[in-house]
C-alpha positions as CSV (number, residue, x, y, z in Angstrom):
1,R,62.6,129.4,92.0
2,Q,64.5,130.9,89.0
3,Q,67.4,128.9,87.6
4,L,70.7,130.3,86.7
5,P,73.6,128.2,85.3
6,N,74.1,125.4,87.9
7,R,71.9,127.3,90.4
8,Q,68.3,127.3,91.6
9,T,66.8,130.2,93.5
10,Y,63.6,132.1,93.8
11,Y,61.2,132.7,90.9
12,F,58.6,135.4,90.3
13,V,56.1,135.6,87.5
14,A,53.1,137.7,86.8
15,S,49.7,136.2,86.0
16,N,46.3,137.7,85.1
17,I,44.4,134.6,85.8
18,I,43.5,132.8,89.0
19,A,46.3,130.4,90.3
20,D,45.6,127.6,92.7
21,G,49.0,127.3,94.5
22,L,50.2,124.3,92.4
23,I,51.7,126.3,89.5
24,R,55.0,124.4,89.2
25,S,55.3,121.7,86.6
26,D,56.2,119.2,89.4
27,N,53.1,120.1,91.4
28,K,55.0,120.0,94.7
29,G,53.5,123.3,95.7
30,G,55.3,125.7,98.0
31,E,54.3,128.8,96.0
32,G,53.1,132.1,97.3
33,I,50.4,134.0,95.6
34,A,50.3,137.8,96.1
35,P,47.4,139.7,94.4
36,L,48.1,143.3,93.5
37,Y,44.7,144.3,94.9
38,L,42.5,143.1,97.7
39,Y,38.8,143.1,96.8
40,H,36.2,143.8,99.5
41,S,32.6,142.8,99.9
42,D,31.4,146.4,99.5
43,G,32.9,146.5,96.0
44,T,36.0,148.5,96.8
45,K,39.6,147.4,96.4
46,T,42.8,148.3,98.1
47,P,46.4,147.8,97.1
48,N,48.0,144.7,98.6
49,F,51.0,146.5,100.1
50,E,52.0,146.6,103.7
51,S,51.9,150.4,104.5
52,N,55.2,150.7,106.3
53,A,57.1,148.7,103.7
54,L,55.5,150.8,100.9
55,K,56.4,154.0,102.7
56,Q,60.0,152.8,103.1
57,L,60.2,151.7,99.4
58,T,59.0,155.1,98.1
59,S,60.8,157.2,100.7
60,K,63.1,158.8,98.1
61,L,60.4,159.4,95.5
62,Q,58.7,162.7,95.1
63,N,55.9,161.6,92.9
64,V,53.0,159.5,93.9
65,Y,52.9,156.2,91.9
66,K,50.1,153.8,91.1
67,P,50.3,150.3,92.5
68,E,51.0,149.0,89.0
69,D,54.1,151.1,88.9
70,I,55.3,149.7,92.2
71,L,54.7,146.2,90.9
72,D,56.6,146.9,87.7
73,Y,59.6,148.3,89.6
74,I,59.6,145.1,91.8
75,Y,59.2,142.9,88.7
76,A,62.2,144.5,87.1
77,V,64.4,144.1,90.2
78,L,63.5,140.4,90.5
79,Y,64.5,139.8,86.8
80,S,68.0,141.3,87.3
81,P,70.6,138.5,86.8
82,S,73.1,140.2,89.0
83,Y,70.5,140.7,91.8
84,R,69.7,137.0,91.7
85,E,73.3,136.0,91.8
86,K,74.1,138.4,94.7
87,Y,71.2,137.3,96.8
88,E,71.2,133.7,95.7
89,E,71.5,132.1,99.1
90,F,68.9,134.4,100.7
91,L,66.4,133.8,97.9
92,K,66.4,130.1,98.6
93,D,65.0,130.5,102.1
94,D,63.1,133.8,102.3
95,Y,61.1,136.4,100.5
96,P,63.2,138.6,98.2
97,Y,64.7,141.9,99.5
98,V,63.6,144.8,97.3
99,P,66.1,147.6,97.2
100,I,64.9,151.1,97.8
101,P,65.2,153.2,94.5
102,K,67.8,155.9,94.8
103,N,65.6,158.5,93.0
104,G,62.7,159.0,90.7
105,K,64.8,158.5,87.6
106,Q,66.0,155.1,88.6
107,F,62.5,154.1,89.7
108,N,61.0,155.2,86.4
109,E,63.7,153.4,84.3
110,L,63.2,150.1,86.2
111,A,59.4,150.4,86.3
112,G,59.4,151.0,82.6
113,L,61.4,147.9,82.0
114,G,59.3,145.9,84.4
115,L,56.1,147.0,82.6
116,Q,57.6,145.7,79.3
117,L,58.4,142.4,81.0
118,R,55.0,142.1,82.6
119,K,53.2,142.8,79.3
120,L,55.4,140.2,77.5
121,H,54.8,137.5,80.2
122,L,51.1,138.1,80.1
123,M,51.3,138.0,76.3
124,T,49.4,141.3,75.9
125,D,52.3,143.2,74.2
126,P,51.4,144.3,70.7
127,A,55.0,143.6,69.8
128,L,54.1,139.9,69.8
129,N,52.5,140.4,66.4
130,D,56.0,141.0,64.9
131,I,57.7,137.7,65.0
132,S,61.0,136.6,63.5
133,T,60.7,132.8,64.0
134,T,59.7,130.8,60.9
135,F,57.8,127.6,60.3
136,S,57.6,127.1,56.5
137,E,58.1,123.4,55.8
138,L,55.0,121.4,54.8
139,G,54.4,118.2,56.8
140,S,52.2,116.6,59.4
141,N,52.7,119.3,62.1
142,V,53.0,116.4,64.7
143,V,55.4,116.9,67.5
144,E,57.4,113.6,67.4
145,R,61.1,114.1,68.3
146,I,62.2,117.5,69.6
147,T,65.8,118.5,68.9
148,Y,67.6,121.8,68.8
149,E,70.4,122.6,66.4
150,D,71.7,125.6,64.5
151,N,68.9,127.9,65.7
152,K,66.3,125.4,64.6
153,V,63.8,123.6,66.8
154,W,62.9,120.4,65.0
155,I,59.5,118.8,65.9
156,N,59.8,115.8,63.5
157,G,62.0,114.6,60.7
158,T,61.0,117.4,58.2
159,Q,59.6,120.3,60.1
160,Y,61.2,122.9,62.4
161,F,60.9,126.4,63.8
162,G,63.7,128.5,62.4
163,N,65.5,131.6,63.8
164,V,65.3,130.4,67.4
165,P,68.4,131.8,69.2
166,N,70.0,129.6,71.8
167,T,69.2,132.3,74.5
168,A,65.5,131.8,73.9
169,W,65.8,128.0,73.8
170,E,67.7,127.8,77.1
171,L,66.0,130.7,79.0
172,F,64.2,129.9,82.3
173,I,61.0,131.8,83.3
174,G,59.1,130.7,86.4
175,G,61.4,127.7,87.1
176,Y,61.3,126.0,83.7
177,Q,62.3,126.6,80.0
178,P,59.1,127.6,78.1
179,A,60.6,127.0,74.7
180,Q,61.3,123.4,75.6
181,K,58.5,122.5,78.0
182,W,55.7,123.8,75.7
183,L,56.6,121.4,73.0
184,K,57.3,118.5,75.4
185,D,53.8,118.9,76.7
186,R,52.5,118.4,73.2
187,K,54.5,115.3,72.3
188,N,52.7,113.1,69.8
189,T,50.0,115.7,69.0
190,K,49.4,117.7,65.9
191,L,49.9,121.5,66.2
192,T,47.2,123.7,64.9
193,S,47.9,126.9,63.0
194,Q,47.0,128.8,66.2
195,E,49.4,126.8,68.2
196,I,52.2,127.3,65.7
197,M,51.7,131.0,65.9
198,H,51.5,130.9,69.7
199,Y,54.8,129.0,69.9
200,Q,56.4,131.7,67.7
201,Q,55.1,134.3,70.1
202,I,56.6,132.4,73.0
203,I,60.0,132.6,71.3
204,K,59.5,136.4,70.8
205,V,58.7,136.7,74.5
206,L,61.9,134.8,75.5
207,I,64.1,136.9,73.1
208,E,62.7,140.2,74.4
209,T,62.9,139.0,78.0
210,D,66.6,138.2,77.7
211,E,67.2,141.6,76.1
212,I,65.3,143.5,78.8
213,M,67.1,141.5,81.6
214,N,70.4,142.8,80.1
215,H,69.1,146.3,80.2
216,I,68.0,146.0,83.8
217,D,71.4,144.7,84.8
218,K,73.0,147.9,83.5
219,I,71.1,149.9,86.2
220,E,72.9,149.8,89.6
221,L,70.3,148.6,92.1
222,T,72.1,149.0,95.4
């Protein structure tokens, strides 16, 4: 489920760790886990794509692409705001329809954006070392009362994360708002220096995700 303003639909998020099927914050389940590869007892692995569906998806492509490229194309499509809005009702009840790319150029553009998103969401992108969010006030570092005002995320009466745009504060990924939920999960605890840096990186992820989603929406999918 991915939330849009006043809407709830399907969500899709990449993971590089084992998930147990109870990955939502409400623990109600209902998730589907789709590994990119299937690993066999003889030590080999095969891409986890249904052969006919994969053949149809790549029918207009001349090049042969790696499974990771196919995943990145799908990832980009599912993060298109206009796609989610267009198929909102269908996404509530069924698996998402993935449009067939018109040509290699369109596929490459979307796969490239999907790769950027995937690296951001897995927090493996080197760009996360370049952060714009600040945290400079001295204090207890204890998360007491969380408020957001004027691009500042206050964690107590004297300390805040600065340069946090509203788009990052409000953005949903995977059915919840990471900028808010991460702090709420640490209420009444003292943040370490590593956690402070990690939260700043989360904000970077959210800022970049919003920008990439806007780029994806400029590419006509169907």
